[in-house]
C-alpha positions, 0 to 999 in steps of 0.5 A: 751732218744734215743735208735734207730739208728739216720740218719745223713744227709751230706758228710764225707767231711764236717767238720760239719758233721764229728763233728756231727757223732763223737758226736753221737759215743762219746755219745755211740749212732749210726748213719747211714750217708745219703748222701744229694741231695745237693741243691736239692729240698729235701735238702731244705726241711730239711734245709732252706739254704741246709746246713749239717749236718742234723740230722733226728730223727723219721722223724723230721729234726734238721738242723743246727750243733750247734742245732744238736750236742747239741741235741745229747749231751742232748738226748743221754746217754753218758758222758755229753759233755758241762760243767756244770760250767757256765764259762767253758761252756762260754769257750766252747761256744767260741771255738764253735764260734771261729770254725764257724766264723774264723777257717771254714771261713779262714782255711777249706774254705780258703785252697783249696784241689786240688792245693797248697795255694797261699801265701795269702791263707796260710797266712790267714790260718796260722794267724788263726791257730796261734791264735788258739795256743794262746788260746789252754792250755796245757791240753789234751782237749780245756776246762778243764779236759774232752772232750767237744763239742769244741774239736769235732768242731775243731778237724775236721777242724784241720784234714782238714787242715792236709789233704790239707796243713799240713806244716801249722800246723808246730812249733804249739806244743800246738795245735799238742799235742792237736791234737795228742789226738784227732787223737787217739780217736775212734770217730776221726778214725771211721769218718775219710774221708779215712775210 
């Protein structure tokens, strides 16, 4: 078990860095957020593709978001964030895959921060959000009755959309109710880009 402050290399604006920070907080851990020298030699030394976040534990580096959050869940003593039931765990992994393959590409990267989205950009993002709405149940969490890594992956991505184009989230009641629950969590509030 870890009983020291962890170093998460990344930026608060990064949705995946925020996922790592939220995971750490949900497990009861503390972390130091260290800005990366993006694209420089020291960044490549930590991550072969110069991505973020990178978790540093005792001078060793763990790159890639899924490895980082899996490590945090398994190494920190707080409540488990991965279901023990194989079907529920598969559903969690499905959500994480959707976040990595579709939401990040078609919502986070497609919707610009510095201008209104074009009609094509908005349609691309809204299509993904509508599919998330169809996947989301009426429960408090995405998988079963407790928080999982799936919730912690999706929440920063929906927050990113809400910051840049909140109208895209209109008329999505299941997703909206789930997001409201996530916004109320301390881990979400403490990792806000604006915080």
